[in-house]
PDB file of N, CA, C and O in Angstrom:
ATOM      1  N   MET A   1       0.225   7.196  17.117  1.00  0.00           N
ATOM      2  CA  MET A   1      -0.638   7.993  16.265  1.00  0.00           C
ATOM      3  C   MET A   1      -1.565   7.057  15.486  1.00  0.00           C
ATOM      4  O   MET A   1      -1.091   6.107  14.863  1.00  0.00           O
ATOM      5  N   PRO A   2      -2.860   7.303  15.510  1.00  0.00           N
ATOM      6  CA  PRO A   2      -3.818   6.434  14.824  1.00  0.00           C
ATOM      7  C   PRO A   2      -3.663   6.485  13.304  1.00  0.00           C
ATOM      8  O   PRO A   2      -3.149   7.454  12.745  1.00  0.00           O
ATOM      9  N   MET A   3      -4.120   5.421  12.656  1.00  0.00           N
ATOM     10  CA  MET A   3      -4.149   5.367  11.194  1.00  0.00           C
ATOM     11  C   MET A   3      -5.520   5.809  10.713  1.00  0.00           C
ATOM     12  O   MET A   3      -6.518   5.616  11.408  1.00  0.00           O
ATOM     13  N   ASP A   4      -5.571   6.400   9.527  1.00  0.00           N
ATOM     14  CA  ASP A   4      -6.887   6.701   8.965  1.00  0.00           C
ATOM     15  C   ASP A   4      -7.300   5.585   8.004  1.00  0.00           C
ATOM     16  O   ASP A   4      -6.468   4.800   7.548  1.00  0.00           O
ATOM     17  N   ALA A   5      -8.576   5.532   7.709  1.00  0.00           N
ATOM     18  CA  ALA A   5      -9.137   4.461   6.886  1.00  0.00           C
ATOM     19  C   ALA A   5      -8.485   4.418   5.509  1.00  0.00           C
ATOM     20  O   ALA A   5      -8.267   3.337   4.961  1.00  0.00           O
ATOM     21  N   GLY A   6      -8.177   5.568   4.951  1.00  0.00           N
ATOM     22  CA  GLY A   6      -7.553   5.621   3.632  1.00  0.00           C
ATOM     23  C   GLY A   6      -6.191   4.954   3.613  1.00  0.00           C
ATOM     24  O   GLY A   6      -5.836   4.297   2.635  1.00  0.00           O
ATOM     25  N   ALA A   7      -5.426   5.115   4.679  1.00  0.00           N
ATOM     26  CA  ALA A   7      -4.103   4.492   4.766  1.00  0.00           C
ATOM     27  C   ALA A   7      -4.229   2.970   4.861  1.00  0.00           C
ATOM     28  O   ALA A   7      -3.443   2.238   4.259  1.00  0.00           O
ATOM     29  N   ILE A   8      -5.209   2.507   5.609  1.00  0.00           N
ATOM     30  CA  ILE A   8      -5.438   1.064   5.738  1.00  0.00           C
ATOM     31  C   ILE A   8      -5.801   0.484   4.378  1.00  0.00           C
ATOM     32  O   ILE A   8      -5.245  -0.531   3.959  1.00  0.00           O
ATOM     33  N   GLU A   9      -6.736   1.134   3.692  1.00  0.00           N
ATOM     34  CA  GLU A   9      -7.165   0.673   2.377  1.00  0.00           C
ATOM     35  C   GLU A   9      -5.995   0.671   1.395  1.00  0.00           C
ATOM     36  O   GLU A   9      -5.833  -0.277   0.627  1.00  0.00           O
ATOM     37  N   SER A  10      -5.200   1.697   1.415  1.00  0.00           N
ATOM     38  CA  SER A  10      -4.057   1.821   0.517  1.00  0.00           C
ATOM     39  C   SER A  10      -3.048   0.691   0.733  1.00  0.00           C
ATOM     40  O   SER A  10      -2.550   0.114  -0.233  1.00  0.00           O
ATOM     41  N   LEU A  11      -2.750   0.379   1.974  1.00  0.00           N
ATOM     42  CA  LEU A  11      -1.816  -0.713   2.278  1.00  0.00           C
ATOM     43  C   LEU A  11      -2.353  -2.056   1.788  1.00  0.00           C
ATOM     44  O   LEU A  11      -1.616  -2.854   1.208  1.00  0.00           O
ATOM     45  N   ILE A  12      -3.639  -2.297   2.025  1.00  0.00           N
ATOM     46  CA  ILE A  12      -4.239  -3.568   1.603  1.00  0.00           C
ATOM     47  C   ILE A  12      -4.212  -3.674   0.082  1.00  0.00           C
ATOM     48  O   ILE A  12      -3.831  -4.711  -0.461  1.00  0.00           O
ATOM     49  N   LYS A  13      -4.611  -2.612  -0.607  1.00  0.00           N
ATOM     50  CA  LYS A  13      -4.630  -2.641  -2.072  1.00  0.00           C
ATOM     51  C   LYS A  13      -3.224  -2.703  -2.655  1.00  0.00           C
ATOM     52  O   LYS A  13      -3.043  -3.167  -3.781  1.00  0.00           O
ATOM     53  N   GLY A  14      -2.231  -2.243  -1.905  1.00  0.00           N
ATOM     54  CA  GLY A  14      -0.853  -2.358  -2.359  1.00  0.00           C
ATOM     55  C   GLY A  14      -0.407  -3.804  -2.484  1.00  0.00           C
ATOM     56  O   GLY A  14       0.391  -4.140  -3.359  1.00  0.00           O
ATOM     57  N   SER A  15      -0.922  -4.663  -1.609  1.00  0.00           N
ATOM     58  CA  SER A  15      -0.584  -6.091  -1.641  1.00  0.00           C
ATOM     59  C   SER A  15      -1.602  -6.922  -2.399  1.00  0.00           C
ATOM     60  O   SER A  15      -1.268  -7.960  -2.971  1.00  0.00           O
ATOM     61  N   LEU A  16      -2.835  -6.468  -2.401  1.00  0.00           N
ATOM     62  CA  LEU A  16      -3.928  -7.182  -3.068  1.00  0.00           C
ATOM     63  C   LEU A  16      -4.612  -6.210  -4.029  1.00  0.00           C
ATOM     64  O   LEU A  16      -5.683  -5.687  -3.720  1.00  0.00           O
ATOM     65  N   PRO A  17      -3.999  -5.962  -5.195  1.00  0.00           N
ATOM     66  CA  PRO A  17      -4.478  -4.894  -6.096  1.00  0.00           C
ATOM     67  C   PRO A  17      -5.931  -5.023  -6.550  1.00  0.00           C
ATOM     68  O   PRO A  17      -6.582  -4.015  -6.825  1.00  0.00           O
ATOM     69  N   ASP A  18      -6.446  -6.250  -6.633  1.00  0.00           N
ATOM     70  CA  ASP A  18      -7.828  -6.411  -7.094  1.00  0.00           C
ATOM     71  C   ASP A  18      -8.841  -6.306  -5.957  1.00  0.00           C
ATOM     72  O   ASP A  18     -10.045  -6.419  -6.188  1.00  0.00           O
ATOM     73  N   ALA A  19      -8.368  -6.093  -4.746  1.00  0.00           N
ATOM     74  CA  ALA A  19      -9.249  -6.124  -3.569  1.00  0.00           C
ATOM     75  C   ALA A  19     -10.284  -5.014  -3.580  1.00  0.00           C
ATOM     76  O   ALA A  19     -10.010  -3.872  -3.948  1.00  0.00           O
ATOM     77  N   GLU A  20     -11.475  -5.392  -3.166  1.00  0.00           N
ATOM     78  CA  GLU A  20     -12.515  -4.423  -2.834  1.00  0.00           C
ATOM     79  C   GLU A  20     -12.450  -4.298  -1.315  1.00  0.00           C
ATOM     80  O   GLU A  20     -12.635  -5.278  -0.594  1.00  0.00           O
ATOM     81  N   VAL A  21     -12.188  -3.102  -0.843  1.00  0.00           N
ATOM     82  CA  VAL A  21     -11.964  -2.881   0.580  1.00  0.00           C
ATOM     83  C   VAL A  21     -12.995  -1.896   1.117  1.00  0.00           C
ATOM     84  O   VAL A  21     -13.151  -0.796   0.587  1.00  0.00           O
ATOM     85  N   THR A  22     -13.688  -2.297   2.163  1.00  0.00           N
ATOM     86  CA  THR A  22     -14.631  -1.417   2.849  1.00  0.00           C
ATOM     87  C   THR A  22     -14.159  -1.287   4.289  1.00  0.00           C
ATOM     88  O   THR A  22     -14.023  -2.280   5.005  1.00  0.00           O
ATOM     89  N   ILE A  23     -13.911  -0.049   4.703  1.00  0.00           N
ATOM     90  CA  ILE A  23     -13.411   0.216   6.058  1.00  0.00           C
ATOM     91  C   ILE A  23     -14.454   1.014   6.827  1.00  0.00           C
ATOM     92  O   ILE A  23     -15.041   1.958   6.297  1.00  0.00           O
ATOM     93  N   GLN A  24     -14.677   0.632   8.070  1.00  0.00           N
ATOM     94  CA  GLN A  24     -15.596   1.357   8.944  1.00  0.00           C
ATOM     95  C   GLN A  24     -14.878   1.677  10.252  1.00  0.00           C
ATOM     96  O   GLN A  24     -14.306   0.789  10.883  1.00  0.00           O
ATOM     97  N   ASP A  25     -14.909   2.935  10.655  1.00  0.00           N
ATOM     98  CA  ASP A  25     -14.331   3.349  11.944  1.00  0.00           C
ATOM     99  C   ASP A  25     -15.382   3.073  13.013  1.00  0.00           C
ATOM    100  O   ASP A  25     -16.389   3.775  13.097  1.00  0.00           O
ATOM    101  N   LEU A  26     -15.148   2.057  13.821  1.00  0.00           N
ATOM    102  CA  LEU A  26     -16.165   1.585  14.761  1.00  0.00           C
ATOM    103  C   LEU A  26     -16.430   2.529  15.925  1.00  0.00           C
ATOM    104  O   LEU A  26     -17.566   2.639  16.387  1.00  0.00           O
ATOM    105  N   ALA A  27     -15.399   3.210  16.400  1.00  0.00           N
ATOM    106  CA  ALA A  27     -15.562   4.044  17.587  1.00  0.00           C
ATOM    107  C   ALA A  27     -15.384   5.536  17.298  1.00  0.00           C
ATOM    108  O   ALA A  27     -15.545   6.370  18.189  1.00  0.00           O
ATOM    109  N   GLY A  28     -15.054   5.864  16.053  1.00  0.00           N
ATOM    110  CA  GLY A  28     -14.834   7.267  15.708  1.00  0.00           C
ATOM    111  C   GLY A  28     -13.533   7.815  16.257  1.00  0.00           C
ATOM    112  O   GLY A  28     -13.336   9.029  16.308  1.00  0.00           O
ATOM    113  N   ASP A  29     -12.629   6.906  16.677  1.00  0.00           N
ATOM    114  CA  ASP A  29     -11.387   7.354  17.310  1.00  0.00           C
ATOM    115  C   ASP A  29     -10.141   7.087  16.466  1.00  0.00           C
ATOM    116  O   ASP A  29      -9.029   7.407  16.885  1.00  0.00           O
ATOM    117  N   GLY A  30     -10.324   6.497  15.269  1.00  0.00           N
ATOM    118  CA  GLY A  30      -9.186   6.198  14.424  1.00  0.00           C
ATOM    119  C   GLY A  30      -8.340   5.045  14.930  1.00  0.00           C
ATOM    120  O   GLY A  30      -7.242   4.821  14.421  1.00  0.00           O
ATOM    121  N   ASP A  31      -8.822   4.310  15.918  1.00  0.00           N
ATOM    122  CA  ASP A  31      -8.078   3.185  16.490  1.00  0.00           C
ATOM    123  C   ASP A  31      -8.793   1.845  16.337  1.00  0.00           C
ATOM    124  O   ASP A  31      -8.155   0.794  16.402  1.00  0.00           O
ATOM    125  N   HIS A  32     -10.099   1.870  16.135  1.00  0.00           N
ATOM    126  CA  HIS A  32     -10.893   0.649  16.109  1.00  0.00           C
ATOM    127  C   HIS A  32     -11.679   0.598  14.800  1.00  0.00           C
ATOM    128  O   HIS A  32     -12.633   1.349  14.601  1.00  0.00           O
ATOM    129  N   TYR A  33     -11.259  -0.299  13.920  1.00  0.00           N
ATOM    130  CA  TYR A  33     -11.858  -0.399  12.598  1.00  0.00           C
ATOM    131  C   TYR A  33     -12.433  -1.775  12.344  1.00  0.00           C
ATOM    132  O   TYR A  33     -12.047  -2.760  12.973  1.00  0.00           O
ATOM    133  N   ALA A  34     -13.369  -1.819  11.403  1.00  0.00           N
ATOM    134  CA  ALA A  34     -13.837  -3.070  10.814  1.00  0.00           C
ATOM    135  C   ALA A  34     -13.500  -2.972   9.331  1.00  0.00           C
ATOM    136  O   ALA A  34     -13.646  -1.914   8.720  1.00  0.00           O
ATOM    137  N   ALA A  35     -13.049  -4.083   8.760  1.00  0.00           N
ATOM    138  CA  ALA A  35     -12.712  -4.097   7.344  1.00  0.00           C
ATOM    139  C   ALA A  35     -13.310  -5.327   6.679  1.00  0.00           C
ATOM    140  O   ALA A  35     -13.266  -6.431   7.222  1.00  0.00           O
ATOM    141  N   LEU A  36     -13.863  -5.115   5.506  1.00  0.00           N
ATOM    142  CA  LEU A  36     -14.313  -6.202   4.643  1.00  0.00           C
ATOM    143  C   LEU A  36     -13.399  -6.157   3.430  1.00  0.00           C
ATOM    144  O   LEU A  36     -13.319  -5.140   2.740  1.00  0.00           O
ATOM    145  N   VAL A  37     -12.709  -7.267   3.172  1.00  0.00           N
ATOM    146  CA  VAL A  37     -11.777  -7.340   2.053  1.00  0.00           C
ATOM    147  C   VAL A  37     -12.200  -8.510   1.170  1.00  0.00           C
ATOM    148  O   VAL A  37     -12.253  -9.657   1.612  1.00  0.00           O
ATOM    149  N   VAL A  38     -12.501  -8.190  -0.096  1.00  0.00           N
ATOM    150  CA  VAL A  38     -12.898  -9.193  -1.074  1.00  0.00           C
ATOM    151  C   VAL A  38     -11.827  -9.225  -2.155  1.00  0.00           C
ATOM    152  O   VAL A  38     -11.543  -8.204  -2.781  1.00  0.00           O
ATOM    153  N   SER A  39     -11.233 -10.393  -2.377  1.00  0.00           N
ATOM    154  CA  SER A  39     -10.154 -10.492  -3.359  1.00  0.00           C
ATOM    155  C   SER A  39     -10.108 -11.888  -3.974  1.00  0.00           C
ATOM    156  O   SER A  39     -10.343 -12.888  -3.295  1.00  0.00           O
ATOM    157  N   SER A  40      -9.804 -11.940  -5.268  1.00  0.00           N
ATOM    158  CA  SER A  40      -9.631 -13.231  -5.928  1.00  0.00           C
ATOM    159  C   SER A  40      -8.369 -13.935  -5.434  1.00  0.00           C
ATOM    160  O   SER A  40      -8.233 -15.145  -5.614  1.00  0.00           O
ATOM    161  N   ALA A  41      -7.451 -13.205  -4.818  1.00  0.00           N
ATOM    162  CA  ALA A  41      -6.238 -13.810  -4.263  1.00  0.00           C
ATOM    163  C   ALA A  41      -6.568 -14.774  -3.123  1.00  0.00           C
ATOM    164  O   ALA A  41      -5.728 -15.592  -2.748  1.00  0.00           O
ATOM    165  N   PHE A  42      -7.764 -14.690  -2.576  1.00  0.00           N
ATOM    166  CA  PHE A  42      -8.173 -15.551  -1.475  1.00  0.00           C
ATOM    167  C   PHE A  42      -8.709 -16.914  -1.935  1.00  0.00           C
ATOM    168  O   PHE A  42      -8.933 -17.802  -1.112  1.00  0.00           O
ATOM    169  N   VAL A  43      -8.915 -17.077  -3.243  1.00  0.00           N
ATOM    170  CA  VAL A  43      -9.464 -18.332  -3.758  1.00  0.00           C
ATOM    171  C   VAL A  43      -8.542 -19.486  -3.360  1.00  0.00           C
ATOM    172  O   VAL A  43      -7.333 -19.437  -3.584  1.00  0.00           O
ATOM    173  N   GLY A  44      -9.132 -20.517  -2.769  1.00  0.00           N
ATOM    174  CA  GLY A  44      -8.388 -21.699  -2.360  1.00  0.00           C
ATOM    175  C   GLY A  44      -7.653 -21.566  -1.037  1.00  0.00           C
ATOM    176  O   GLY A  44      -6.977 -22.500  -0.605  1.00  0.00           O
ATOM    177  N   LYS A  45      -7.777 -20.416  -0.393  1.00  0.00           N
ATOM    178  CA  LYS A  45      -7.116 -20.171   0.891  1.00  0.00           C
ATOM    179  C   LYS A  45      -8.120 -20.358   2.027  1.00  0.00           C
ATOM    180  O   LYS A  45      -9.313 -20.100   1.870  1.00  0.00           O
ATOM    181  N   THR A  46      -7.613 -20.811   3.172  1.00  0.00           N
ATOM    182  CA  THR A  46      -8.463 -20.894   4.357  1.00  0.00           C
ATOM    183  C   THR A  46      -8.707 -19.478   4.881  1.00  0.00           C
ATOM    184  O   THR A  46      -8.019 -18.535   4.489  1.00  0.00           O
ATOM    185  N   ARG A  47      -9.668 -19.343   5.749  1.00  0.00           N
ATOM    186  CA  ARG A  47      -9.961 -18.040   6.356  1.00  0.00           C
ATOM    187  C   ARG A  47      -8.722 -17.505   7.087  1.00  0.00           C
ATOM    188  O   ARG A  47      -8.416 -16.315   7.010  1.00  0.00           O
ATOM    189  N   VAL A  48      -8.021 -18.384   7.788  1.00  0.00           N
ATOM    190  CA  VAL A  48      -6.814 -17.966   8.511  1.00  0.00           C
ATOM    191  C   VAL A  48      -5.769 -17.448   7.526  1.00  0.00           C
ATOM    192  O   VAL A  48      -5.155 -16.407   7.762  1.00  0.00           O
ATOM    193  N   GLN A  49      -5.564 -18.168   6.429  1.00  0.00           N
ATOM    194  CA  GLN A  49      -4.600 -17.720   5.421  1.00  0.00           C
ATOM    195  C   GLN A  49      -5.002 -16.376   4.818  1.00  0.00           C
ATOM    196  O   GLN A  49      -4.147 -15.526   4.568  1.00  0.00           O
ATOM    197  N   GLN A  50      -6.296 -16.185   4.585  1.00  0.00           N
ATOM    198  CA  GLN A  50      -6.799 -14.915   4.057  1.00  0.00           C
ATOM    199  C   GLN A  50      -6.478 -13.776   5.014  1.00  0.00           C
ATOM    200  O   GLN A  50      -5.994 -12.724   4.596  1.00  0.00           O
ATOM    201  N   HIS A  51      -6.747 -13.986   6.285  1.00  0.00           N
ATOM    202  CA  HIS A  51      -6.475 -12.959   7.291  1.00  0.00           C
ATOM    203  C   HIS A  51      -4.980 -12.676   7.388  1.00  0.00           C
ATOM    204  O   HIS A  51      -4.569 -11.524   7.527  1.00  0.00           O
ATOM    205  N   GLN A  52      -4.170 -13.728   7.315  1.00  0.00           N
ATOM    206  CA  GLN A  52      -2.727 -13.533   7.352  1.00  0.00           C
ATOM    207  C   GLN A  52      -2.256 -12.677   6.184  1.00  0.00           C
ATOM    208  O   GLN A  52      -1.352 -11.857   6.343  1.00  0.00           O
ATOM    209  N   MET A  53      -2.856 -12.858   5.021  1.00  0.00           N
ATOM    210  CA  MET A  53      -2.489 -12.058   3.854  1.00  0.00           C
ATOM    211  C   MET A  53      -2.789 -10.578   4.095  1.00  0.00           C
ATOM    212  O   MET A  53      -2.003  -9.709   3.718  1.00  0.00           O
ATOM    213  N   VAL A  54      -3.921 -10.303   4.721  1.00  0.00           N
ATOM    214  CA  VAL A  54      -4.280  -8.911   5.014  1.00  0.00           C
ATOM    215  C   VAL A  54      -3.335  -8.343   6.069  1.00  0.00           C
ATOM    216  O   VAL A  54      -2.866  -7.214   5.927  1.00  0.00           O
ATOM    217  N   TYR A  55      -3.050  -9.101   7.119  1.00  0.00           N
ATOM    218  CA  TYR A  55      -2.140  -8.617   8.157  1.00  0.00           C
ATOM    219  C   TYR A  55      -0.743  -8.356   7.590  1.00  0.00           C
ATOM    220  O   TYR A  55      -0.089  -7.393   7.989  1.00  0.00           O
ATOM    221  N   GLN A  56      -0.278  -9.203   6.661  1.00  0.00           N
ATOM    222  CA  GLN A  56       1.004  -8.963   6.005  1.00  0.00           C
ATOM    223  C   GLN A  56       0.966  -7.645   5.228  1.00  0.00           C
ATOM    224  O   GLN A  56       1.939  -6.892   5.222  1.00  0.00           O
ATOM    225  N   ALA A  57      -0.156  -7.378   4.580  1.00  0.00           N
ATOM    226  CA  ALA A  57      -0.302  -6.141   3.812  1.00  0.00           C
ATOM    227  C   ALA A  57      -0.194  -4.915   4.715  1.00  0.00           C
ATOM    228  O   ALA A  57       0.222  -3.848   4.264  1.00  0.00           O
ATOM    229  N   LEU A  58      -0.564  -5.060   5.975  1.00  0.00           N
ATOM    230  CA  LEU A  58      -0.525  -3.931   6.914  1.00  0.00           C
ATOM    231  C   LEU A  58       0.875  -3.681   7.465  1.00  0.00           C
ATOM    232  O   LEU A  58       1.080  -2.758   8.254  1.00  0.00           O
ATOM    233  N   GLN A  59       1.834  -4.497   7.052  1.00  0.00           N
ATOM    234  CA  GLN A  59       3.257  -4.264   7.308  1.00  0.00           C
ATOM    235  C   GLN A  59       3.602  -3.993   8.777  1.00  0.00           C
ATOM    236  O   GLN A  59       4.324  -3.045   9.088  1.00  0.00           O
ATOM    237  N   GLY A  60       3.085  -4.823   9.661  1.00  0.00           N
ATOM    238  CA  GLY A  60       3.452  -4.724  11.070  1.00  0.00           C
ATOM    239  C   GLY A  60       2.785  -3.605  11.849  1.00  0.00           C
ATOM    240  O   GLY A  60       3.172  -3.338  12.986  1.00  0.00           O
ATOM    241  N   ARG A  61       1.802  -2.949  11.274  1.00  0.00           N
ATOM    242  CA  ARG A  61       1.139  -1.838  11.971  1.00  0.00           C
ATOM    243  C   ARG A  61       0.072  -2.284  12.970  1.00  0.00           C
ATOM    244  O   ARG A  61      -0.354  -1.495  13.814  1.00  0.00           O
ATOM    245  N   MET A  62      -0.367  -3.556  12.879  1.00  0.00           N
ATOM    246  CA  MET A  62      -1.351  -4.061  13.836  1.00  0.00           C
ATOM    247  C   MET A  62      -0.748  -4.033  15.234  1.00  0.00           C
ATOM    248  O   MET A  62       0.388  -4.458  15.443  1.00  0.00           O
ATOM    249  N   GLY A  63      -1.517  -3.531  16.178  1.00  0.00           N
ATOM    250  CA  GLY A  63      -1.058  -3.466  17.557  1.00  0.00           C
ATOM    251  C   GLY A  63      -0.253  -2.217  17.853  1.00  0.00           C
ATOM    252  O   GLY A  63       0.037  -1.928  19.014  1.00  0.00           O
ATOM    253  N   GLY A  64       0.107  -1.481  16.834  1.00  0.00           N
ATOM    254  CA  GLY A  64       0.834  -0.224  17.002  1.00  0.00           C
ATOM    255  C   GLY A  64      -0.042   0.926  16.539  1.00  0.00           C
ATOM    256  O   GLY A  64      -0.925   1.388  17.262  1.00  0.00           O
ATOM    257  N   GLU A  65       0.220   1.379  15.321  1.00  0.00           N
ATOM    258  CA  GLU A  65      -0.597   2.460  14.754  1.00  0.00           C
ATOM    259  C   GLU A  65      -2.053   2.043  14.611  1.00  0.00           C
ATOM    260  O   GLU A  65      -2.962   2.861  14.758  1.00  0.00           O
ATOM    261  N   LEU A  66      -2.264   0.770  14.326  1.00  0.00           N
ATOM    262  CA  LEU A  66      -3.612   0.235  14.157  1.00  0.00           C
ATOM    263  C   LEU A  66      -3.919  -0.654  15.347  1.00  0.00           C
ATOM    264  O   LEU A  66      -3.433  -1.781  15.432  1.00  0.00           O
ATOM    265  N   HIS A  67      -4.724  -0.145  16.262  1.00  0.00           N
ATOM    266  CA  HIS A  67      -4.979  -0.825  17.528  1.00  0.00           C
ATOM    267  C   HIS A  67      -5.855  -2.062  17.360  1.00  0.00           C
ATOM    268  O   HIS A  67      -5.517  -3.127  17.877  1.00  0.00           O
ATOM    269  N   ALA A  68      -6.974  -1.940  16.648  1.00  0.00           N
ATOM    270  CA  ALA A  68      -7.908  -3.059  16.525  1.00  0.00           C
ATOM    271  C   ALA A  68      -8.546  -3.064  15.138  1.00  0.00           C
ATOM    272  O   ALA A  68      -8.943  -2.026  14.609  1.00  0.00           O
ATOM    273  N   LEU A  69      -8.632  -4.273  14.563  1.00  0.00           N
ATOM    274  CA  LEU A  69      -9.242  -4.429  13.250  1.00  0.00           C
ATOM    275  C   LEU A  69     -10.105  -5.680  13.253  1.00  0.00           C
ATOM    276  O   LEU A  69      -9.593  -6.797  13.332  1.00  0.00           O
ATOM    277  N   ALA A  70     -11.420  -5.488  13.166  1.00  0.00           N
ATOM    278  CA  ALA A  70     -12.341  -6.610  13.014  1.00  0.00           C
ATOM    279  C   ALA A  70     -12.367  -6.915  11.524  1.00  0.00           C
ATOM    280  O   ALA A  70     -12.849  -6.109  10.729  1.00  0.00           O
ATOM    281  N   LEU A  71     -11.850  -8.077  11.146  1.00  0.00           N
ATOM    282  CA  LEU A  71     -11.593  -8.382   9.755  1.00  0.00           C
ATOM    283  C   LEU A  71     -12.524  -9.449   9.220  1.00  0.00           C
ATOM    284  O   LEU A  71     -12.716 -10.489   9.851  1.00  0.00           O
ATOM    285  N   GLN A  72     -13.107  -9.192   8.053  1.00  0.00           N
ATOM    286  CA  GLN A  72     -13.880 -10.169   7.312  1.00  0.00           C
ATOM    287  C   GLN A  72     -13.264 -10.257   5.929  1.00  0.00           C
ATOM    288  O   GLN A  72     -12.982  -9.232   5.309  1.00  0.00           O
ATOM    289  N   THR A  73     -13.053 -11.474   5.439  1.00  0.00           N
ATOM    290  CA  THR A  73     -12.496 -11.648   4.110  1.00  0.00           C
ATOM    291  C   THR A  73     -13.382 -12.599   3.320  1.00  0.00           C
ATOM    292  O   THR A  73     -14.061 -13.453   3.890  1.00  0.00           O
ATOM    293  N   SER A  74     -13.367 -12.441   2.005  1.00  0.00           N
ATOM    294  CA  SER A  74     -14.093 -13.377   1.143  1.00  0.00           C
ATOM    295  C   SER A  74     -13.575 -13.267  -0.282  1.00  0.00           C
ATOM    296  O   SER A  74     -12.845 -12.343  -0.639  1.00  0.00           O
ATOM    297  N   THR A  75     -13.980 -14.241  -1.078  1.00  0.00           N
ATOM    298  CA  THR A  75     -13.669 -14.223  -2.495  1.00  0.00           C
ATOM    299  C   THR A  75     -14.813 -13.548  -3.237  1.00  0.00           C
ATOM    300  O   THR A  75     -15.930 -13.482  -2.723  1.00  0.00           O
ATOM    301  N   PRO A  76     -14.548 -13.045  -4.441  1.00  0.00           N
ATOM    302  CA  PRO A  76     -15.624 -12.390  -5.195  1.00  0.00           C
ATOM    303  C   PRO A  76     -16.736 -13.391  -5.514  1.00  0.00           C
ATOM    304  O   PRO A  76     -16.478 -14.572  -5.744  1.00  0.00           O
ATOM    305  N   LYS A  77     -17.945 -12.910  -5.523  1.00  0.00           N
ATOM    306  CA  LYS A  77     -19.098 -13.735  -5.893  1.00  0.00           C
ATOM    307  C   LYS A  77     -19.131 -13.859  -7.410  1.00  0.00           C
ATOM    308  O   LYS A  77     -18.962 -12.870  -8.122  1.00  0.00           O
ATOM    309  N   THR A  78     -19.346 -15.061  -7.898  1.00  0.00           N
ATOM    310  CA  THR A  78     -19.480 -15.246  -9.336  1.00  0.00           C
ATOM    311  C   THR A  78     -20.952 -15.397  -9.669  1.00  0.00           C
ATOM    312  O   THR A  78     -21.717 -16.033  -8.944  1.00  0.00           O
ATOM    313  N   GLU A  79     -21.319 -14.804 -10.768  1.00  0.00           N
ATOM    314  CA  GLU A  79     -22.741 -14.835 -11.147  1.00  0.00           C
ATOM    315  C   GLU A  79     -22.985 -15.807 -12.263  1.00  0.00           C
ATOM    316  O   GLU A  79     -24.122 -15.963 -12.709  1.00  0.00           O
TER     317      GLU A  79
END
């Protein structure tokens, strides 16, 4: 059963409470998403570590309920 964007966002924010999360359903099928996650928790982390943090937040749903996720992560911009 596919996941909806709200569930993905909720899981990510559960692990990264300050995260700004933008989810886009790429194919309109609830299986292929793109996500932009911006969080101060990523400061000092490599891109791989940032992605691992997001995948951990998804609690093993990647490859099952969540078929594909094109992931972009970054730290907040300071002005």
